[in-house]
A tleap script that builds the chain and sets N, CA, C and O, in Angstrom:
source leaprc.protein.ff14SB
mol = sequence {
  NMET ARG ILE SER SER HIE ASP ALA GLY ASN
  LEU TYR ILE PHE ASP TYR GLY SER PRO GLN
  LEU CYS CYS VAL ALA GLY CYS LEU TYR SER
  VAL TYR ASN PRO LYS GLY LYS VAL LEU LEU
  GLU PHE ILE ALA ASN PRO TYR LEU PRO PRO
  LYS GLU LYS LEU VAL GLN VAL SER GLU THR
  VAL ASN GLN GLY PHE PRO CYS LEU ASN ILE
  THR GLN SER THR ASP THR ASP LYS LEU LEU
  SER GLN THR GLU PHE CYS TYR GLN GLN GLY
  LYS TYR ILE ARG LEU ASN LYS ASN PHE ILE
  GLN ALA CARG
}
set mol.1.N position { 0.792 -28.135 -7.950 }
set mol.1.CA position { 0.065 -27.194 -7.851 }
set mol.1.C position { -0.644 -26.830 -8.471 }
set mol.1.O position { -0.610 -27.112 -9.669 }
set mol.2.N position { -1.650 -26.006 -7.922 }
set mol.2.CA position { -2.549 -25.182 -8.610 }
set mol.2.C position { -2.389 -23.821 -8.158 }
set mol.2.O position { -2.184 -23.723 -6.948 }
set mol.3.N position { -2.425 -22.845 -8.755 }
set mol.3.CA position { -2.741 -21.291 -8.818 }
set mol.3.C position { -3.572 -20.462 -9.451 }
set mol.3.O position { -3.702 -20.573 -10.670 }
set mol.4.N position { -4.412 -19.304 -8.594 }
set mol.4.CA position { -5.401 -19.229 -9.394 }
set mol.4.C position { -5.479 -17.946 -9.417 }
set mol.4.O position { -5.280 -17.217 -8.445 }
set mol.5.N position { -5.887 -17.459 -10.956 }
set mol.5.CA position { -4.957 -16.291 -11.539 }
set mol.5.C position { -6.745 -15.552 -12.047 }
set mol.5.O position { -7.823 -16.110 -12.248 }
set mol.6.N position { -6.316 -14.105 -12.095 }
set mol.6.CA position { -7.249 -13.301 -11.834 }
set mol.6.C position { -8.589 -12.835 -13.013 }
set mol.6.O position { -9.164 -11.763 -12.824 }
set mol.7.N position { -8.932 -13.590 -14.012 }
set mol.7.CA position { -9.812 -13.922 -14.853 }
set mol.7.C position { -9.181 -14.476 -15.829 }
set mol.7.O position { -9.703 -14.388 -16.940 }
set mol.8.N position { -8.247 -14.999 -15.727 }
set mol.8.CA position { -7.803 -15.899 -17.142 }
set mol.8.C position { -7.725 -17.211 -16.971 }
set mol.8.O position { -6.723 -17.815 -17.354 }
set mol.9.N position { -9.099 -18.052 -16.182 }
set mol.9.CA position { -8.152 -19.249 -15.493 }
set mol.9.C position { -6.992 -19.712 -14.432 }
set mol.9.O position { -6.289 -18.982 -13.734 }
set mol.10.N position { -7.001 -21.202 -14.522 }
set mol.10.CA position { -6.075 -21.068 -13.167 }
set mol.10.C position { -4.655 -22.001 -14.010 }
set mol.10.O position { -4.571 -22.657 -15.049 }
set mol.11.N position { -3.898 -21.698 -13.144 }
set mol.11.CA position { -2.173 -21.966 -13.231 }
set mol.11.C position { -1.520 -23.736 -12.630 }
set mol.11.O position { -1.664 -24.233 -11.513 }
set mol.12.N position { -0.924 -24.232 -13.660 }
set mol.12.CA position { -0.860 -25.357 -12.499 }
set mol.12.C position { 0.829 -25.891 -12.982 }
set mol.12.O position { 1.323 -26.319 -14.025 }
set mol.13.N position { 1.261 -25.638 -11.817 }
set mol.13.CA position { 2.852 -26.095 -11.919 }
set mol.13.C position { 3.614 -27.559 -11.528 }
set mol.13.O position { 3.928 -28.211 -10.532 }
set mol.14.N position { 3.652 -27.590 -12.273 }
set mol.14.CA position { 3.939 -29.173 -12.063 }
set mol.14.C position { 5.829 -29.519 -11.693 }
set mol.14.O position { 6.833 -28.970 -12.146 }
set mol.15.N position { 5.678 -30.554 -10.778 }
set mol.15.CA position { 6.994 -31.191 -10.411 }
set mol.15.C position { 7.244 -32.373 -10.510 }
set mol.15.O position { 6.654 -33.190 -9.802 }
set mol.16.N position { 8.126 -32.719 -11.361 }
set mol.16.CA position { 8.108 -33.903 -12.067 }
set mol.16.C position { 8.800 -34.797 -10.859 }
set mol.16.O position { 8.074 -35.742 -10.548 }
set mol.17.N position { 10.263 -34.709 -9.963 }
set mol.17.CA position { 9.891 -35.507 -9.276 }
set mol.17.C position { 10.668 -36.137 -9.505 }
set mol.17.O position { 10.975 -36.934 -8.618 }
set mol.18.N position { 11.569 -36.182 -10.990 }
set mol.18.CA position { 12.097 -37.930 -10.996 }
set mol.18.C position { 13.323 -37.331 -10.939 }
set mol.18.O position { 13.633 -36.140 -10.938 }
set mol.19.N position { 14.289 -38.809 -10.866 }
set mol.19.CA position { 15.636 -38.430 -11.150 }
set mol.19.C position { 15.936 -38.142 -13.374 }
set mol.19.O position { 16.476 -37.176 -13.914 }
set mol.20.N position { 15.731 -38.565 -13.602 }
set mol.20.CA position { 15.241 -38.233 -15.396 }
set mol.20.C position { 15.331 -37.292 -15.386 }
set mol.20.O position { 16.010 -36.897 -16.335 }
set mol.21.N position { 15.011 -36.598 -14.804 }
set mol.21.CA position { 14.648 -34.331 -15.316 }
set mol.21.C position { 15.055 -34.586 -13.991 }
set mol.21.O position { 14.119 -34.868 -13.242 }
set mol.22.N position { 15.838 -34.575 -13.636 }
set mol.22.CA position { 16.640 -33.456 -12.336 }
set mol.22.C position { 18.762 -34.033 -13.200 }
set mol.22.O position { 19.215 -35.027 -13.767 }
set mol.23.N position { 19.397 -32.476 -12.700 }
set mol.23.CA position { 20.785 -32.698 -13.157 }
set mol.23.C position { 21.713 -31.979 -11.871 }
set mol.23.O position { 21.179 -32.059 -10.765 }
set mol.24.N position { 22.988 -31.322 -11.931 }
set mol.24.CA position { 23.654 -30.983 -11.286 }
set mol.24.C position { 22.693 -29.338 -10.293 }
set mol.24.O position { 22.708 -29.119 -9.082 }
set mol.25.N position { 22.091 -28.621 -11.248 }
set mol.25.CA position { 21.737 -27.316 -11.578 }
set mol.25.C position { 20.421 -27.467 -10.756 }
set mol.25.O position { 20.069 -26.384 -10.287 }
set mol.26.N position { 19.177 -29.035 -10.297 }
set mol.26.CA position { 18.065 -28.805 -10.196 }
set mol.26.C position { 17.529 -29.561 -10.739 }
set mol.26.O position { 18.085 -30.213 -11.622 }
set mol.27.N position { 15.716 -29.815 -10.259 }
set mol.27.CA position { 15.069 -30.486 -11.636 }
set mol.27.C position { 13.843 -29.350 -12.095 }
set mol.27.O position { 13.572 -28.191 -11.778 }
set mol.28.N position { 13.395 -30.159 -12.826 }
set mol.28.CA position { 12.929 -29.736 -13.981 }
set mol.28.C position { 11.196 -29.367 -13.405 }
set mol.28.O position { 10.579 -30.070 -12.604 }
set mol.29.N position { 10.810 -28.430 -13.885 }
set mol.29.CA position { 9.315 -27.347 -13.808 }
set mol.29.C position { 8.491 -26.702 -14.563 }
set mol.29.O position { 8.951 -25.915 -15.390 }
set mol.30.N position { 7.192 -26.882 -14.452 }
set mol.30.CA position { 7.019 -26.354 -15.620 }
set mol.30.C position { 5.176 -25.721 -15.618 }
set mol.30.O position { 4.111 -26.313 -15.442 }
set mol.31.N position { 5.449 -24.562 -15.849 }
set mol.31.CA position { 3.665 -24.049 -15.293 }
set mol.31.C position { 2.726 -24.224 -16.744 }
set mol.31.O position { 3.265 -24.211 -17.851 }
set mol.32.N position { 1.614 -24.346 -16.599 }
set mol.32.CA position { 0.828 -24.419 -17.929 }
set mol.32.C position { -0.437 -23.851 -17.576 }
set mol.32.O position { -0.906 -23.645 -16.457 }
set mol.33.N position { -0.922 -23.626 -18.732 }
set mol.33.CA position { -2.095 -23.226 -18.834 }
set mol.33.C position { -3.344 -24.401 -18.333 }
set mol.33.O position { -3.009 -25.447 -17.776 }
set mol.34.N position { -5.034 -24.010 -18.661 }
set mol.34.CA position { -6.603 -25.012 -18.391 }
set mol.34.C position { -6.187 -25.648 -19.772 }
set mol.34.O position { -6.798 -26.653 -20.135 }
set mol.35.N position { -5.284 -25.178 -20.490 }
set mol.35.CA position { -5.376 -25.921 -21.847 }
set mol.35.C position { -4.454 -26.971 -22.137 }
set mol.35.O position { -4.779 -28.081 -22.558 }
set mol.36.N position { -2.980 -26.477 -21.833 }
set mol.36.CA position { -1.833 -27.392 -22.119 }
set mol.36.C position { -1.260 -27.027 -22.333 }
set mol.36.O position { -0.307 -27.700 -22.726 }
set mol.37.N position { -1.103 -25.060 -22.337 }
set mol.37.CA position { -0.108 -24.706 -22.912 }
set mol.37.C position { 1.074 -24.540 -22.146 }
set mol.37.O position { 0.921 -24.417 -20.931 }
set mol.38.N position { 2.325 -24.511 -22.653 }
set mol.38.CA position { 4.074 -24.252 -21.935 }
set mol.38.C position { 3.337 -23.199 -21.541 }
set mol.38.O position { 2.345 -22.891 -22.201 }
set mol.39.N position { 3.830 -22.227 -20.003 }
set mol.39.CA position { 3.867 -21.075 -19.687 }
set mol.39.C position { 5.539 -20.794 -20.112 }
set mol.39.O position { 6.154 -20.401 -21.104 }
set mol.40.N position { 5.815 -21.194 -18.896 }
set mol.40.CA position { 6.836 -21.365 -18.488 }
set mol.40.C position { 7.776 -22.593 -17.633 }
set mol.40.O position { 7.409 -23.153 -16.600 }
set mol.41.N position { 8.710 -22.765 -18.163 }
set mol.41.CA position { 9.619 -23.975 -17.927 }
set mol.41.C position { 11.456 -23.667 -17.638 }
set mol.41.O position { 12.387 -23.228 -18.314 }
set mol.42.N position { 11.265 -24.204 -16.202 }
set mol.42.CA position { 13.071 -23.712 -15.430 }
set mol.42.C position { 13.040 -24.823 -14.787 }
set mol.42.O position { 12.242 -25.750 -14.648 }
set mol.43.N position { 14.485 -24.434 -14.274 }
set mol.43.CA position { 15.065 -25.621 -13.981 }
set mol.43.C position { 15.445 -25.520 -11.953 }
set mol.43.O position { 15.744 -24.330 -11.864 }
set mol.44.N position { 15.519 -25.885 -11.040 }
set mol.44.CA position { 15.714 -25.361 -9.858 }
set mol.44.C position { 16.421 -26.363 -9.253 }
set mol.44.O position { 16.664 -27.477 -9.717 }
set mol.45.N position { 16.756 -25.884 -8.133 }
set mol.45.CA position { 17.265 -27.123 -6.656 }
set mol.45.C position { 15.792 -26.536 -5.828 }
set mol.45.O position { 15.505 -25.340 -5.890 }
set mol.46.N position { 14.992 -27.447 -5.124 }
set mol.46.CA position { 14.086 -27.848 -4.725 }
set mol.46.C position { 14.585 -27.179 -3.329 }
set mol.46.O position { 13.674 -26.677 -2.669 }
set mol.47.N position { 15.751 -27.105 -2.838 }
set mol.47.CA position { 16.395 -27.601 -1.330 }
set mol.47.C position { 16.898 -26.474 -1.320 }
set mol.47.O position { 17.773 -26.090 -2.096 }
set mol.48.N position { 16.199 -25.596 -0.104 }
set mol.48.CA position { 15.606 -24.439 0.076 }
set mol.48.C position { 15.765 -24.456 1.696 }
set mol.48.O position { 15.388 -25.335 2.472 }
set mol.49.N position { 16.384 -23.319 1.965 }
set mol.49.CA position { 16.281 -23.144 3.810 }
set mol.49.C position { 14.486 -23.803 4.755 }
set mol.49.O position { 13.638 -23.892 3.868 }
set mol.50.N position { 14.040 -24.097 5.780 }
set mol.50.CA position { 13.223 -24.466 5.454 }
set mol.50.C position { 11.851 -23.656 6.098 }
set mol.50.O position { 10.969 -24.062 6.855 }
set mol.51.N position { 12.079 -22.329 5.451 }
set mol.51.CA position { 10.984 -21.493 6.109 }
set mol.51.C position { 10.700 -21.078 4.326 }
set mol.51.O position { 9.618 -20.636 3.942 }
set mol.52.N position { 11.394 -21.222 3.781 }
set mol.52.CA position { 11.506 -20.385 2.407 }
set mol.52.C position { 10.912 -21.633 1.398 }
set mol.52.O position { 10.867 -22.860 1.312 }
set mol.53.N position { 10.390 -20.086 0.538 }
set mol.53.CA position { 9.323 -21.133 -0.690 }
set mol.53.C position { 9.938 -21.200 -2.120 }
set mol.53.O position { 10.332 -20.128 -2.580 }
set mol.54.N position { 10.073 -22.339 -2.895 }
set mol.54.CA position { 10.712 -22.377 -4.093 }
set mol.54.C position { 9.469 -21.662 -4.803 }
set mol.54.O position { 9.880 -20.511 -4.660 }
set mol.55.N position { 8.577 -21.552 -5.286 }
set mol.55.CA position { 7.918 -20.634 -5.896 }
set mol.55.C position { 6.352 -19.851 -5.168 }
set mol.55.O position { 5.462 -20.339 -4.471 }
set mol.56.N position { 6.595 -18.234 -5.810 }
set mol.56.CA position { 5.662 -17.645 -4.798 }
set mol.56.C position { 5.274 -16.628 -5.343 }
set mol.56.O position { 6.029 -15.660 -5.448 }
set mol.57.N position { 3.743 -16.610 -5.913 }
set mol.57.CA position { 2.939 -16.091 -6.250 }
set mol.57.C position { 3.156 -14.487 -5.616 }
set mol.57.O position { 3.179 -14.309 -4.398 }
set mol.58.N position { 3.308 -13.362 -6.589 }
set mol.58.CA position { 2.870 -13.006 -6.720 }
set mol.58.C position { 1.975 -11.185 -6.842 }
set mol.58.O position { 1.314 -10.797 -7.806 }
set mol.59.N position { 2.231 -10.481 -5.689 }
set mol.59.CA position { 0.320 -9.356 -5.953 }
set mol.59.C position { 0.351 -8.730 -6.950 }
set mol.59.O position { -0.291 -7.685 -6.853 }
set mol.60.N position { 0.873 -8.909 -8.012 }
set mol.60.CA position { 1.401 -7.944 -9.359 }
set mol.60.C position { 0.835 -9.219 -10.488 }
set mol.60.O position { 1.159 -10.356 -10.833 }
set mol.61.N position { -0.137 -8.266 -10.758 }
set mol.61.CA position { -0.596 -9.381 -12.113 }
set mol.61.C position { -0.587 -8.952 -13.344 }
set mol.61.O position { -0.667 -7.739 -13.536 }
set mol.62.N position { -0.503 -9.735 -14.293 }
set mol.62.CA position { 0.559 -9.151 -15.835 }
set mol.62.C position { -0.957 -9.642 -16.477 }
set mol.62.O position { -1.316 -10.677 -15.916 }
set mol.63.N position { -1.684 -9.289 -17.240 }
set mol.63.CA position { -3.059 -9.836 -18.644 }
set mol.63.C position { -3.441 -11.385 -18.261 }
set mol.63.O position { -3.189 -12.502 -18.713 }
set mol.64.N position { -4.399 -10.671 -16.869 }
set mol.64.CA position { -4.755 -11.933 -15.925 }
set mol.64.C position { -4.624 -12.399 -15.182 }
set mol.64.O position { -5.530 -12.722 -14.412 }
set mol.65.N position { -2.840 -12.803 -14.969 }
set mol.65.CA position { -2.088 -13.594 -14.632 }
set mol.65.C position { -0.832 -13.020 -13.490 }
set mol.65.O position { -0.085 -12.045 -13.574 }
set mol.66.N position { -0.935 -13.814 -12.689 }
set mol.66.CA position { 0.118 -13.361 -11.269 }
set mol.66.C position { 1.838 -13.441 -11.550 }
set mol.66.O position { 2.552 -14.267 -12.119 }
set mol.67.N position { 1.971 -12.785 -11.194 }
set mol.67.CA position { 3.879 -12.886 -11.375 }
set mol.67.C position { 4.204 -14.177 -10.551 }
set mol.67.O position { 3.469 -14.442 -9.599 }
set mol.68.N position { 5.097 -14.873 -10.807 }
set mol.68.CA position { 5.804 -15.762 -9.846 }
set mol.68.C position { 7.357 -15.518 -9.825 }
set mol.68.O position { 8.110 -15.117 -10.714 }
set mol.69.N position { 7.616 -15.924 -8.398 }
set mol.69.CA position { 8.919 -15.595 -7.977 }
set mol.69.C position { 9.689 -16.422 -7.353 }
set mol.69.O position { 9.727 -16.778 -6.175 }
set mol.70.N position { 10.527 -16.791 -8.603 }
set mol.70.CA position { 11.212 -18.157 -7.884 }
set mol.70.C position { 12.457 -18.089 -7.095 }
set mol.70.O position { 13.408 -17.505 -7.616 }
set mol.71.N position { 12.577 -18.526 -6.086 }
set mol.71.CA position { 13.837 -18.476 -5.089 }
set mol.71.C position { 14.871 -19.717 -5.115 }
set mol.71.O position { 14.220 -20.750 -4.966 }
set mol.72.N position { 15.855 -19.906 -5.213 }
set mol.72.CA position { 17.167 -20.124 -4.955 }
set mol.72.C position { 18.423 -20.057 -4.017 }
set mol.72.O position { 19.267 -19.196 -4.267 }
set mol.73.N position { 18.531 -20.557 -3.392 }
set mol.73.CA position { 20.362 -20.360 -2.769 }
set mol.73.C position { 21.499 -20.205 -3.844 }
set mol.73.O position { 21.849 -20.898 -4.799 }
set mol.74.N position { 21.932 -19.022 -3.310 }
set mol.74.CA position { 23.404 -18.965 -3.730 }
set mol.74.C position { 24.975 -19.370 -3.381 }
set mol.74.O position { 25.117 -20.048 -2.363 }
set mol.75.N position { 25.808 -19.126 -3.903 }
set mol.75.CA position { 26.664 -20.029 -2.473 }
set mol.75.C position { 27.582 -19.208 -1.197 }
set mol.75.O position { 28.445 -19.439 -0.349 }
set mol.76.N position { 26.613 -17.959 -1.799 }
set mol.76.CA position { 26.863 -17.514 -0.362 }
set mol.76.C position { 25.479 -17.777 1.024 }
set mol.76.O position { 24.249 -17.824 1.013 }
set mol.77.N position { 26.548 -17.892 2.069 }
set mol.77.CA position { 25.821 -18.292 2.793 }
set mol.77.C position { 24.440 -17.382 3.476 }
set mol.77.O position { 24.477 -16.152 3.485 }
set mol.78.N position { 23.728 -17.841 3.808 }
set mol.78.CA position { 21.730 -17.446 4.438 }
set mol.78.C position { 21.650 -16.042 3.082 }
set mol.78.O position { 21.104 -15.002 3.449 }
set mol.79.N position { 22.230 -16.103 1.516 }
set mol.79.CA position { 22.216 -15.440 0.608 }
set mol.79.C position { 21.041 -16.002 -0.402 }
set mol.79.O position { 21.342 -17.073 -0.929 }
set mol.80.N position { 19.581 -15.394 -0.811 }
set mol.80.CA position { 19.224 -16.136 -1.605 }
set mol.80.C position { 18.855 -15.309 -3.386 }
set mol.80.O position { 18.534 -14.121 -3.422 }
set mol.81.N position { 18.923 -15.799 -4.153 }
set mol.81.CA position { 18.195 -15.232 -5.069 }
set mol.81.C position { 17.154 -15.548 -5.937 }
set mol.81.O position { 17.058 -16.678 -6.416 }
set mol.82.N position { 16.032 -14.279 -6.288 }
set mol.82.CA position { 14.841 -14.435 -5.966 }
set mol.82.C position { 14.400 -14.443 -7.461 }
set mol.82.O position { 13.510 -13.625 -7.230 }
set mol.83.N position { 14.258 -14.681 -8.861 }
set mol.83.CA position { 13.846 -14.458 -9.759 }
set mol.83.C position { 11.871 -14.086 -9.809 }
set mol.83.O position { 10.873 -14.525 -9.237 }
set mol.84.N position { 12.135 -13.194 -10.696 }
set mol.84.CA position { 10.647 -12.325 -10.935 }
set mol.84.C position { 10.235 -13.331 -12.635 }
set mol.84.O position { 11.318 -13.403 -13.215 }
set mol.85.N position { 9.413 -13.864 -13.286 }
set mol.85.CA position { 8.868 -14.367 -14.416 }
set mol.85.C position { 7.477 -13.538 -14.156 }
set mol.85.O position { 6.957 -13.771 -13.065 }
set mol.86.N position { 6.649 -12.388 -15.201 }
set mol.86.CA position { 5.996 -12.022 -15.716 }
set mol.86.C position { 5.165 -12.582 -16.703 }
set mol.86.O position { 5.839 -12.828 -17.703 }
set mol.87.N position { 3.643 -12.973 -16.879 }
set mol.87.CA position { 3.320 -12.957 -18.355 }
set mol.87.C position { 2.893 -12.359 -18.980 }
set mol.87.O position { 2.013 -11.575 -18.623 }
set mol.88.N position { 3.233 -12.436 -19.944 }
set mol.88.CA position { 2.631 -11.322 -21.621 }
set mol.88.C position { 3.166 -11.937 -22.416 }
set mol.88.O position { 4.025 -12.803 -22.250 }
set mol.89.N position { 2.481 -11.360 -23.846 }
set mol.89.CA position { 2.203 -12.021 -24.692 }
set mol.89.C position { 2.158 -13.721 -24.951 }
set mol.89.O position { 2.748 -14.178 -25.930 }
set mol.90.N position { 1.403 -14.642 -23.986 }
set mol.90.CA position { 1.467 -15.673 -24.189 }
set mol.90.C position { 2.333 -16.518 -23.790 }
set mol.90.O position { 2.189 -17.614 -24.333 }
set mol.91.N position { 3.256 -16.450 -22.992 }
set mol.91.CA position { 4.382 -16.740 -21.792 }
set mol.91.C position { 4.706 -16.407 -20.976 }
set mol.91.O position { 4.604 -15.183 -21.065 }
set mol.92.N position { 5.166 -16.698 -19.914 }
set mol.92.CA position { 6.429 -16.009 -18.815 }
set mol.92.C position { 7.409 -15.806 -19.351 }
set mol.92.O position { 8.046 -16.473 -20.166 }
set mol.93.N position { 7.632 -14.512 -18.745 }
set mol.93.CA position { 9.307 -13.830 -19.430 }
set mol.93.C position { 10.000 -13.661 -17.694 }
set mol.93.O position { 9.431 -13.520 -16.611 }
set mol.94.N position { 11.418 -13.753 -18.061 }
set mol.94.CA position { 12.173 -12.851 -16.985 }
set mol.94.C position { 12.262 -11.499 -16.731 }
set mol.94.O position { 12.944 -10.713 -17.388 }
set mol.95.N position { 11.639 -11.253 -15.872 }
set mol.95.CA position { 11.667 -9.447 -15.266 }
set mol.95.C position { 13.018 -9.432 -14.797 }
set mol.95.O position { 13.870 -9.069 -15.607 }
set mol.96.N position { 13.330 -9.714 -13.799 }
set mol.96.CA position { 14.194 -8.987 -13.037 }
set mol.96.C position { 14.392 -10.490 -11.733 }
set mol.96.O position { 13.721 -11.481 -11.445 }
set mol.97.N position { 16.001 -9.743 -11.161 }
set mol.97.CA position { 16.197 -10.742 -9.979 }
set mol.97.C position { 17.378 -9.949 -8.971 }
set mol.97.O position { 18.366 -9.278 -9.271 }
set mol.98.N position { 16.684 -10.428 -7.392 }
set mol.98.CA position { 16.460 -9.383 -6.310 }
set mol.98.C position { 17.864 -10.695 -5.315 }
set mol.98.O position { 17.782 -11.918 -5.210 }
set mol.99.N position { 18.619 -10.050 -4.949 }
set mol.99.CA position { 19.369 -10.866 -3.547 }
set mol.99.C position { 18.596 -10.290 -2.253 }
set mol.99.O position { 18.477 -9.152 -1.800 }
set mol.100.N position { 18.066 -11.694 -1.805 }
set mol.100.CA position { 17.581 -11.710 -0.413 }
set mol.100.C position { 17.809 -11.817 1.147 }
set mol.100.O position { 19.000 -12.127 1.164 }
set mol.101.N position { 17.553 -11.777 1.992 }
set mol.101.CA position { 18.643 -12.752 3.182 }
set mol.101.C position { 17.815 -14.257 3.394 }
set mol.101.O position { 16.748 -14.618 2.898 }
set mol.102.N position { 18.367 -14.686 3.949 }
set mol.102.CA position { 17.483 -16.496 4.392 }
set mol.102.C position { 16.072 -15.512 5.649 }
set mol.102.O position { 16.030 -14.351 6.055 }
set mol.103.N position { 15.310 -16.508 5.831 }
set mol.103.CA position { 14.870 -16.242 7.011 }
set mol.103.C position { 15.075 -17.191 8.253 }
set mol.103.O position { 14.626 -16.873 9.354 }
savepdb mol mol.pdb
quit
């Protein structure tokens, strides 16, 4: 998946989709810049309710790159967690985590 940034080049999210890179917690995903530098790696479960997206691009921008919201299911029915990652000093860092109702 390609994500346009604000004057900082595109971002590329790789979903490896390989059973060797998946575990009980989920599968490996990586976010790269155009030069091939890894800016974020995370493990996430790709199985979400039908109307939910695993990765959403935020309108918040830091140092030219948009923040990313990673959505995950929880043990509570119809409750999802959403973790916000924003670019800072050459990589994405976790800023906060919210809980939202599934649509």
